[in-house]
N, C-alpha and C positions, 0 to 999 in steps of 0.2 A: 197591730192596727197602726196605720200610717199616721204620724202626728199632723200631717197635712189635712187629714179627714176631720180632725178635732177642731171644734171653735177655738179661736185664739182669745180665750177668755183672760181678762185683765190686762188688755193691750194697753189702755189708756194709763193704767197705773204703772205698769213696767216701763213705759215710754217718759213717763213723768220722772221716775227714778233715774233715767238715763239722760234727762235733759241737760243736767250740769256735768255730763261726761263720766268716764269712768275712774279717773285720777282719786276721787275720794274712796274707792273701794281698795286702794293700796295703802299700807303703812309707809313711813319714810324709809328709804332704801339704807341699809345698814351698810358699814365700811368694813366689818370683821366677821369671820367665821363664827356661826353660832355654836360650832362643835369645838374648835380649837382656839378662836380668838385671833387667828392670823389675819393680816390685812392683805395678804397676796391672794387676791381674787381674780378671777378672769370670767368672762361670759362663757357659758358652755352652749347655750341656744336661746332664742327669742321665738316666741309662736304666738298664735291665737289660740281661741278655744275651738279645737278641730272636731269635737263631738257635739256639743249643742250649737255652736257657731253664734254664741253671745258676744256683744261687742268687747273690745278690751285686747291688751296685749300683755304677755307674760314673760319673766325672764328667769332662766335658771342660772345660776353661777357655780363655779367649783373653786374650791380652796386649793391652791397649789402646795400646801404644807400637809394637809391630812386627807385631801381628796374628797371631802365631803361636798356633795351637790345640794343646793337648797334654792327655794324660790326667792328672789330679791328684786323688787321689794315684795314682802309677803302680803296676803290679803288681810284687810281688817275683818271684823266680825261682820260688818254689813256686806262685805265682798264676799266672804264665805257663804252667807245667806243667799246673795244674788246668783252666785255661779254654782250652787249647789246641784247635784244632779237631781233630776226628777222634780224640780221646781215647777215644771209647767205640766207634769203628769202624775202618775201614781208613785207614792214614796215606795222604794224598794231598797233592800239592804245594799251596803257597798259592794260586797261581793256578788249580789244578785243582779245589779244594775246595768254593768257596762255592756254586756252583750246586746242585750234589749236596745240600749241607748245607740250603739253603733248600727243597730238593724231598723231603726224607727222608720225608715223608708221602704222597707222591704216585705214581700210576704211570699209564700210558696217556699222553695227549699232554701234559699240564701240565709234566712235568720237560722235555720238549724244548721247550715254549714259552719256560721261564724261562731254558734254556741259549740259546736264539736271542737273547734279549734281552741277555744279556750277552756275546754273541760278534759275530762279523762280520769275514770275512777280509780286507775292503779296509781296515777300520780298523785291524785289529792290523798290517797291512803298511804302512800309511801312513808310520810312523816310519822303517822299512827303506828305503823309496822316498825319503823326505826326507834320509836320510844318504848314500844312493847317489849323489845329485845333488852331494854335497860331497866325498865321499871314495870311493875304491874301496879297501876293506880287505882285506888279506890273512889277518887274524885277528880274531875276534869272541869276547867273552866274554859271556854272558847272565848275570847274577847275580839269584838267586833264581828259576832257571827252572823248579823243579818237575820235570815230565817231559819238559821241552824241547820243549812243542809250539811255543813262539814261534821258536826256531832252526829248528826242522823246517820251519816255514812260510816263513821267510826265505829259506831255500835257493833257492825259486823265483825271489827277485828278485836273489839274490847267488850264483849257482852256483858261483863259484870261491873263495868265502871260507870258511875254515875255522873253524866254529863250536864253541865249547866251552860248558859249562854249569857253574854254581856254585850250590850249594844245600845245606841241611843235610837235606833231604827223602830218605829211604830209597828213594822211586821214582826217584831221578836216574839210576841204572844203567839203566834203562828207555830213557832217551834216547839211551844209546850203542848198546845192543842194537837199537833200531829205527832206527839210522842218522841221527838227529836232530842228535846233536852227536858230535864226535870224541873229546873228552876230558872227563871229568867230575871237578870239583873239589868233594870233600864236606867241607863246613865253613863256616865264616864268612868273608865277604870281608876284615873287620877282622883277622882271626887269620891268613889266607892271602895278605895282601897282599905282605908282603916276599919270599916264595916265588916269587910270580908278578911280580915288580917289573919293569915296562918290556917286558911279553911281548905285549901286545894294541894292536892298531890301534884297536878300538872296544870300548867297554864299555857294556852296556845295563843299566838299571835301571828295568824296566816295572812299576808300581805296587808298588814295593818299599820306598821310603824311609820310607812311613807305618808300616811294621811292624817298623822297628828302633827300638831304644831311645835311639840316639845317631845321628841324620842326618848331623851334621857329621863324626863319625868315619868314616861310610860314604863320604862323598864326599872324604875326605882319603885313604882306602884306594883309591878309584877312581883318584885322580890318581897314586898310585904304581904300579898296575898298568898304567896306560897309557904308550906311548911318547910322547915329546915330538912334538908334532903330531897325535896320535891324538885321537879324539872320544869324548866322554860323551854317551850319549842317556839323557835321563829322561822318563819318564810318570808323573804322579801325579795323585791327586784334588785338584780346586781347592776349598780351604775357603771361597773367596769366592763361590762360584757361587750362583745363585738357588736351586737345588734344595736345596742344603745348609741355607739360611735358611729355605726354605719348608717343607720336610718335617721338619727337626729331627731327632729320633732316628731316625725312619724313613728317612733317607738312608742307602742301602746302603753307601756308602763309609765311613760312621763305623765300622761293625762293631766295636761295643765288646764286649769290652773288649781286643780283639786289634790294634788301630790306635793307638799312643800318641802319634803326632805327625802334624800336617798343617802342611805348610811352605807359606805363600803364595809365589806366584811371585816377587815382587819379593825377598823374603827369599833365595830359592834363587839368583836371578841375582847379588845382592851376595856370597853365600858363594862362589860359583864364581869371581867377579872376584878375591876376596882369596886363593883358592887358585891362582890364576895361569892360570885359563881365560878364553877369550874365547867369550861366547855367540854363536853365529853363525846360530840359528835358534829362534824362539819361535812355538808353534802352539796357539792355544785353541780350535781348531775341529774339526780331524779326530780328535783323542784322545777326544772326547765319546762316551760310552758310552750309547746310547738305552735305559736301563733303569730310571730312576729310580722312574717310577710303577709299573712292574711289580714290581719288588723291594720297594717300600714297601707294596704291597698284600700281597705274599706274607708279608712280615715281620708286617704287623697281623694276618693270617690265623693265622699260625702262634703269634702271642701270645693269640689269642682262643680258638682251638679246643682241645679236650680234648689234654691233654699225651700225647706218645708215651712209651713205655717207656724208661727210661734209668737208669743206676746211682745218679744222684743224686736220684732220685724215692724216697720211703720205701717205696712198693709198686707193683707193676705196675699198669696200668690194666686196668679189666675189659674183657672181650670187648665189651660193649656200648658202653663209651667208644671202644675202638678202631674198631669199626664206624661209630660216629658221626663220628670225626675222617676216616676215609677218605671216607665219604659226603660230609661238608662240603667237603672238598679238591675232590673230583669237581664238586660243585655249583659251586663257585667258578671252575671253568675258564673260563666265559663272562666273569667279571669280570677275570681276568687276561689272557684275550685282548683285551678292550676296553682295558685300561691298556697292554699292548703296542702295540696300533694307535696309541694317543694318543702313546706315546713316539716311534715312528717319524713319526708327523705333525708332532710338535712339534720334533723334531731340527733341521730346516734353520732354523726360525725361531730357536731358542735359539742355535744356534752362528753364526748371522749377527748376534746381537744381544749378544754376549758372554755368552751364558748357559750355555756348555758346562761339563760336570761334570768335566773334565780337562784338563791342559795337557801339553805337550811342550816340552822343552828339549834343544837340541843345543849342546854347548860344546866348543871346541878346546884342548887342553892345549898352552899355549905352552912353548916351550924355555926352560929358565933362562938368565937373563942372565950 
Protein backbone atom coordinates (compact mmCIF):
# COMPACT_ATOMS: atom_id res chain seq x y z
CA UNK A 1 0.00 0.00 0.00
CA UNK A 2 1.25 3.43 -0.89
CA UNK A 3 2.25 5.45 2.15
CA UNK A 4 0.68 8.46 0.44
CA UNK A 5 -2.71 6.79 0.76
CA UNK A 6 -2.41 6.53 4.55
CA UNK A 7 -3.34 9.47 6.82
CA UNK A 8 -0.29 11.33 8.08
CA UNK A 9 -1.00 10.56 11.71
CA UNK A 10 1.02 12.41 14.29
CA UNK A 11 2.07 15.21 11.93
CA UNK A 12 1.87 17.93 14.58
CA UNK A 13 3.85 15.88 17.10
CA UNK A 14 6.51 15.00 14.53
CA UNK A 15 6.85 18.60 13.36
CA UNK A 16 7.14 19.72 16.98
CA UNK A 17 10.13 17.38 17.40
CA UNK A 18 11.69 18.89 14.29
CA UNK A 19 11.04 22.50 15.27
CA UNK A 20 14.40 22.71 17.07
CA UNK A 21 16.28 21.15 14.15
CA UNK A 22 18.01 17.79 13.83
CA UNK A 23 21.31 18.63 15.52
CA UNK A 24 20.12 17.23 18.86
CA UNK A 25 19.64 13.84 17.22
CA UNK A 26 23.44 13.52 16.96
CA UNK A 27 26.15 12.93 19.54
CA UNK A 28 29.25 15.16 19.45
CA UNK A 29 31.59 14.21 16.63
CA UNK A 30 34.44 12.00 17.82
CA UNK A 31 38.04 12.63 16.78
CA UNK A 32 39.26 9.03 16.92
CA UNK A 33 38.35 5.70 15.38
CA UNK A 34 36.07 3.59 17.61
CA UNK A 35 37.86 0.43 16.45
CA UNK A 36 41.57 1.23 16.76
CA UNK A 37 41.73 4.71 18.33
CA UNK A 38 43.56 6.33 15.41
CA UNK A 39 42.92 10.00 14.71
CA UNK A 40 43.64 9.60 10.99
CA UNK A 41 40.04 9.92 9.82
CA UNK A 42 38.62 11.10 6.53
CA UNK A 43 35.09 11.58 5.24
CA UNK A 44 33.90 8.68 3.12
CA UNK A 45 30.49 10.12 2.23
CA UNK A 46 27.79 12.54 3.25
CA UNK A 47 24.16 11.73 2.60
CA UNK A 48 20.55 12.26 3.59
CA UNK A 49 17.93 9.70 4.57
CA UNK A 50 17.36 8.26 1.09
CA UNK A 51 14.69 5.76 2.13
CA UNK A 52 12.22 7.58 4.36
CA UNK A 53 13.37 11.06 3.33
CA UNK A 54 13.31 12.33 6.89
CA UNK A 55 15.13 15.63 7.48
CA UNK A 56 18.81 15.60 8.43
CA UNK A 57 22.26 14.87 7.09
CA UNK A 58 24.67 12.03 7.96
CA UNK A 59 28.39 11.42 7.55
CA UNK A 60 30.40 8.22 7.31
CA UNK A 61 34.11 8.47 8.06
CA UNK A 62 36.87 5.95 7.37
CA UNK A 63 39.95 5.29 9.45
CA UNK A 64 43.11 5.45 7.35
CA UNK A 65 44.90 3.07 9.74
CA UNK A 66 42.46 0.16 10.14
CA UNK A 67 39.89 0.94 7.37
CA UNK A 68 36.94 0.85 9.78
CA UNK A 69 34.02 2.93 8.46
CA UNK A 70 31.61 4.44 10.95
CA UNK A 71 28.90 7.06 11.35
CA UNK A 72 30.37 10.25 12.77
CA UNK A 73 28.69 11.91 14.56
CA UNK A 74 26.59 9.00 15.73
CA UNK A 75 22.87 9.23 16.46
CA UNK A 76 21.68 9.68 20.02
CA UNK A 77 18.99 7.42 21.51
CA UNK A 78 16.42 10.06 20.53
CA UNK A 79 17.85 10.15 17.03
CA UNK A 80 17.70 6.37 16.70
CA UNK A 81 14.05 6.48 17.74
CA UNK A 82 13.25 9.26 15.28
CA UNK A 83 14.96 7.69 12.29
CA UNK A 84 14.06 4.09 12.95
CA UNK A 85 12.49 2.27 10.03
CA UNK A 86 8.78 1.75 10.28
CA UNK A 87 8.13 4.62 12.67
CA UNK A 88 5.26 5.82 10.50
CA UNK A 89 3.94 2.38 9.64
CA UNK A 90 3.87 -1.19 10.86
CA UNK A 91 6.82 -2.48 12.85
CA UNK A 92 8.74 -5.02 10.80
CA UNK A 93 11.92 -6.91 11.50
CA UNK A 94 15.19 -5.33 10.40
CA UNK A 95 15.68 -8.07 7.79
CA UNK A 96 12.06 -7.90 6.68
CA UNK A 97 11.61 -4.15 6.30
CA UNK A 98 13.95 -2.64 3.75
CA UNK A 99 12.40 -3.99 0.54
CA UNK A 100 8.91 -2.93 1.61
CA UNK A 101 10.32 0.46 2.54
CA UNK A 102 11.99 0.97 -0.82
CA UNK A 103 8.75 -0.01 -2.53
CA UNK A 104 6.31 2.03 -0.45
CA UNK A 105 5.19 3.99 -3.52
CA UNK A 106 4.71 1.02 -5.80
CA UNK A 107 2.18 -1.67 -6.57
CA UNK A 108 1.86 -4.27 -9.30
CA UNK A 109 5.08 -5.98 -10.40
CA UNK A 110 7.69 -3.54 -9.14
CA UNK A 111 7.61 -4.50 -5.43
CA UNK A 112 8.01 -8.14 -6.37
CA UNK A 113 10.93 -7.21 -8.61
CA UNK A 114 12.78 -5.42 -5.83
CA UNK A 115 11.95 -8.20 -3.39
CA UNK A 116 13.51 -10.77 -5.72
CA UNK A 117 16.57 -8.57 -6.13
CA UNK A 118 17.27 -8.80 -2.40
CA UNK A 119 16.30 -12.41 -1.88
CA UNK A 120 17.40 -15.78 -3.19
CA UNK A 121 16.91 -19.01 -1.26
CA UNK A 122 20.15 -20.58 -2.47
CA UNK A 123 22.20 -17.62 -1.31
CA UNK A 124 20.39 -17.36 2.03
CA UNK A 125 20.98 -21.02 2.82
CA UNK A 126 24.59 -21.15 1.61
CA UNK A 127 25.85 -20.23 5.07
CA UNK A 128 23.74 -22.96 6.69
CA UNK A 129 25.13 -25.53 4.28
CA UNK A 130 28.69 -24.31 4.89
CA UNK A 131 28.15 -24.65 8.65
CA UNK A 132 26.59 -28.10 8.29
CA UNK A 133 29.79 -29.34 6.65
CA UNK A 134 31.71 -28.29 9.76
CA UNK A 135 29.27 -29.15 12.57
CA UNK A 136 25.95 -30.89 13.22
CA UNK A 137 24.49 -28.55 15.82
CA UNK A 138 21.76 -29.50 18.23
CA UNK A 139 20.89 -25.89 19.07
CA UNK A 140 21.14 -22.68 17.03
CA UNK A 141 20.40 -19.07 18.02
CA UNK A 142 19.73 -16.58 15.22
CA UNK A 143 20.38 -13.04 16.48
CA UNK A 144 18.47 -10.16 14.87
CA UNK A 145 16.11 -12.74 13.43
CA UNK A 146 13.11 -10.45 12.75
CA UNK A 147 10.19 -12.75 11.96
CA UNK A 148 12.54 -15.75 11.85
CA UNK A 149 12.40 -16.37 8.11
CA UNK A 150 16.08 -17.39 8.08
CA UNK A 151 15.77 -20.16 10.70
CA UNK A 152 12.50 -21.24 9.12
CA UNK A 153 14.32 -21.85 5.84
CA UNK A 154 17.39 -23.33 7.56
CA UNK A 155 15.27 -26.17 8.95
CA UNK A 156 15.23 -27.68 5.46
CA UNK A 157 19.00 -28.15 5.67
CA UNK A 158 19.21 -29.05 9.38
CA UNK A 159 15.87 -30.69 10.25
CA UNK A 160 17.10 -32.04 13.60
CA UNK A 161 18.49 -28.75 14.88
CA UNK A 162 16.49 -26.72 17.41
CA UNK A 163 16.39 -23.10 16.20
CA UNK A 164 15.72 -20.17 18.52
CA UNK A 165 15.58 -16.46 17.70
CA UNK A 166 16.59 -13.23 19.43
CA UNK A 167 15.44 -9.72 18.51
CA UNK A 168 13.78 -6.59 19.87
CA UNK A 169 11.20 -6.79 17.10
CA UNK A 170 7.56 -7.23 18.23
CA UNK A 171 7.07 -9.52 15.23
CA UNK A 172 9.41 -12.08 16.79
CA UNK A 173 6.47 -13.96 18.31
CA UNK A 174 5.25 -14.75 14.79
CA UNK A 175 8.31 -16.92 14.33
CA UNK A 176 7.16 -19.16 17.19
CA UNK A 177 3.53 -19.24 16.07
CA UNK A 178 4.54 -20.23 12.55
CA UNK A 179 6.92 -22.92 13.75
CA UNK A 180 10.06 -21.23 12.42
CA UNK A 181 11.73 -21.13 15.85
CA UNK A 182 11.09 -22.98 19.08
CA UNK A 183 11.90 -20.21 21.55
CA UNK A 184 11.92 -16.43 21.19
CA UNK A 185 14.25 -14.24 23.26
CA UNK A 186 12.98 -10.67 23.18
CA UNK A 187 15.76 -8.17 23.87
CA UNK A 188 19.34 -7.36 22.97
CA UNK A 189 22.11 -9.93 22.84
CA UNK A 190 24.39 -7.85 25.06
CA UNK A 191 21.67 -7.72 27.75
CA UNK A 192 20.67 -11.39 27.58
CA UNK A 193 24.09 -13.03 27.08
CA UNK A 194 24.67 -13.98 30.72
CA UNK A 195 21.24 -15.61 30.98
CA UNK A 196 21.97 -17.63 27.82
CA UNK A 197 25.61 -18.42 28.65
CA UNK A 198 26.92 -21.64 27.12
CA UNK A 199 23.52 -22.64 25.77
CA UNK A 200 24.04 -22.85 22.00
CA UNK A 201 26.15 -24.82 19.53
CA UNK A 202 25.75 -22.18 16.80
CA UNK A 203 24.99 -18.46 16.89
CA UNK A 204 24.29 -16.60 13.65
CA UNK A 205 24.48 -12.86 12.94
CA UNK A 206 23.23 -12.33 9.39
CA UNK A 207 23.52 -8.65 8.38
CA UNK A 208 23.36 -7.70 12.04
CA UNK A 209 26.69 -6.26 13.18
CA UNK A 210 26.47 -3.13 11.03
CA UNK A 211 23.26 -2.16 12.85
CA UNK A 212 24.69 -2.30 16.36
CA UNK A 213 26.30 0.64 18.20
CA UNK A 214 29.16 -1.52 19.52
CA UNK A 215 30.08 -4.49 17.28
CA UNK A 216 32.86 -5.57 19.66
CA UNK A 217 30.40 -5.92 22.53
CA UNK A 218 28.16 -8.05 20.30
CA UNK A 219 31.03 -10.39 19.46
CA UNK A 220 31.97 -10.75 23.12
CA UNK A 221 28.34 -11.50 23.99
CA UNK A 222 28.21 -14.12 21.22
CA UNK A 223 31.23 -15.84 22.76
CA UNK A 224 29.42 -15.97 26.11
CA UNK A 225 26.33 -17.58 24.61
CA UNK A 226 28.25 -20.23 22.67
CA UNK A 227 29.41 -23.49 24.18
CA UNK A 228 33.15 -24.28 23.93
CA UNK A 229 33.60 -25.76 20.47
CA UNK A 230 30.51 -23.97 19.19
CA UNK A 231 30.49 -21.92 16.02
CA UNK A 232 29.72 -18.30 15.21
CA UNK A 233 28.38 -17.51 11.73
CA UNK A 234 28.54 -13.89 10.58
CA UNK A 235 27.41 -12.33 7.30
CA UNK A 236 27.92 -8.61 6.79
CA UNK A 237 28.20 -6.05 3.99
CA UNK A 238 31.75 -5.62 2.73
CA UNK A 239 32.72 -1.92 2.92
CA UNK A 240 35.74 -2.62 0.72
CA UNK A 241 33.75 -3.93 -2.23
CA UNK A 242 33.70 -2.21 -5.62
CA UNK A 243 30.00 -1.39 -5.41
CA UNK A 244 30.50 0.59 -2.21
CA UNK A 245 33.23 2.65 -3.87
CA UNK A 246 31.46 3.16 -7.19
CA UNK A 247 27.90 3.78 -6.00
CA UNK A 248 28.76 5.89 -2.96
CA UNK A 249 25.68 6.95 -1.02
CA UNK A 250 23.47 5.00 -3.42
CA UNK A 251 24.95 1.69 -2.22
CA UNK A 252 21.96 0.16 -0.43
CA UNK A 253 23.98 -1.39 2.41
CA UNK A 254 25.03 2.04 3.70
CA UNK A 255 21.39 2.72 4.63
CA UNK A 256 22.09 5.88 6.53
CA UNK A 257 21.38 6.69 9.26
CA UNK A 258 20.52 3.20 10.46
CA UNK A 259 23.90 1.48 9.99
CA UNK A 260 26.55 3.02 12.28
CA UNK A 261 29.44 0.59 11.65
CA UNK A 262 31.05 -1.25 8.72
CA UNK A 263 33.71 -3.71 9.83
CA UNK A 264 36.30 -4.77 7.22
CA UNK A 265 36.88 -8.51 7.01
CA UNK A 266 40.47 -8.30 8.28
CA UNK A 267 39.39 -6.36 11.37
CA UNK A 268 36.67 -8.87 12.16
CA UNK A 269 39.02 -11.84 11.87
CA UNK A 270 41.58 -10.21 14.16
CA UNK A 271 38.93 -9.42 16.75
CA UNK A 272 37.64 -12.98 16.68
CA UNK A 273 41.17 -14.26 17.19
CA UNK A 274 41.61 -12.00 20.24
CA UNK A 275 38.33 -13.28 21.69
CA UNK A 276 39.52 -16.89 21.50
CA UNK A 277 37.89 -17.94 18.24
CA UNK A 278 39.51 -19.78 15.37
CA UNK A 279 38.30 -18.72 11.94
CA UNK A 280 37.51 -21.91 10.03
CA UNK A 281 35.85 -20.54 6.89
CA UNK A 282 35.78 -17.25 4.97
CA UNK A 283 33.63 -16.68 1.91
CA UNK A 284 33.38 -13.50 -0.18
CA UNK A 285 31.47 -15.10 -3.06
CA UNK A 286 28.24 -16.82 -2.09
CA UNK A 287 27.05 -14.11 0.38
CA UNK A 288 26.93 -11.57 -2.49
CA UNK A 289 23.43 -10.09 -2.88
CA UNK A 290 22.77 -9.29 -6.57
CA UNK A 291 20.82 -6.10 -5.96
CA UNK A 292 23.25 -3.17 -5.97
CA UNK A 293 22.15 -1.58 -9.25
CA UNK A 294 18.47 -2.29 -8.65
CA UNK A 295 18.37 -0.74 -5.20
CA UNK A 296 20.57 2.19 -6.28
CA UNK A 297 18.06 3.00 -9.02
CA UNK A 298 15.17 2.67 -6.58
CA UNK A 299 16.88 4.98 -4.07
CA UNK A 300 17.62 7.56 -6.75
CA UNK A 301 14.04 7.47 -8.01
CA UNK A 302 12.70 7.75 -4.48
CA UNK A 303 14.88 10.83 -4.01
CA UNK A 304 13.84 12.49 -7.28
CA UNK A 305 10.12 11.79 -7.36
CA UNK A 306 7.50 13.81 -5.47
CA UNK A 307 7.36 12.91 -1.80
CA UNK A 308 4.76 10.56 -0.39
CA UNK A 309 2.73 11.68 2.61
CA UNK A 310 4.48 11.32 5.97
CA UNK A 311 4.25 12.98 9.41
CA UNK A 312 7.59 14.77 8.95
CA UNK A 313 6.35 16.74 5.91
CA UNK A 314 4.63 20.07 6.70
CA UNK A 315 1.58 19.22 4.60
CA UNK A 316 0.26 16.23 2.66
CA UNK A 317 0.94 16.12 -1.07
CA UNK A 318 -1.81 17.16 -3.39
CA UNK A 319 -3.77 14.48 -5.27
CA UNK A 320 -1.93 15.52 -8.44
CA UNK A 321 1.50 14.94 -6.85
CA UNK A 322 0.35 11.57 -5.56
CA UNK A 323 -0.75 10.55 -9.04
CA UNK A 324 2.50 11.83 -10.52
CA UNK A 325 4.50 9.78 -8.03
CA UNK A 326 2.59 6.58 -8.71
CA UNK A 327 2.70 7.10 -12.49
CA UNK A 328 6.43 7.77 -12.40
CA UNK A 329 7.07 4.62 -10.38
CA UNK A 330 5.14 2.52 -12.85
CA UNK A 331 6.96 4.15 -15.74
CA UNK A 332 10.27 3.26 -14.08
CA UNK A 333 9.50 -0.48 -13.92
CA UNK A 334 11.42 -1.23 -17.16
CA UNK A 335 14.46 0.63 -15.76
CA UNK A 336 14.33 -1.39 -12.54
CA UNK A 337 13.91 -4.60 -14.52
CA UNK A 338 16.96 -3.73 -16.63
CA UNK A 339 18.99 -2.97 -13.51
CA UNK A 340 17.90 -6.26 -11.96
CA UNK A 341 18.96 -8.16 -15.09
CA UNK A 342 22.34 -6.39 -14.98
CA UNK A 343 22.75 -7.35 -11.31
CA UNK A 344 22.14 -11.01 -12.15
CA UNK A 345 24.42 -10.97 -15.19
CA UNK A 346 27.27 -9.24 -13.36
CA UNK A 347 27.07 -11.36 -10.23
CA UNK A 348 29.25 -14.27 -11.50
CA UNK A 349 31.93 -11.86 -12.68
CA UNK A 350 31.90 -9.82 -9.48
CA UNK A 351 32.08 -12.81 -7.18
CA UNK A 352 34.90 -14.43 -9.16
CA UNK A 353 37.01 -11.27 -9.13
CA UNK A 354 36.67 -10.29 -5.49
CA UNK A 355 33.84 -7.83 -6.11
CA UNK A 356 31.13 -9.39 -3.96
CA UNK A 357 29.24 -6.96 -1.73
CA UNK A 358 29.18 -9.14 1.40
CA UNK A 359 31.31 -11.65 3.26
CA UNK A 360 30.74 -14.64 5.52
CA UNK A 361 32.90 -15.80 8.40
CA UNK A 362 32.51 -19.00 10.41
CA UNK A 363 34.58 -19.18 13.59
CA UNK A 364 34.88 -21.81 16.31
CA UNK A 365 34.96 -20.85 19.98
CA UNK A 366 37.99 -22.60 21.43
CA UNK A 367 37.82 -24.02 24.97
CA UNK A 368 39.56 -21.90 27.57
CA UNK A 369 43.05 -23.05 28.42
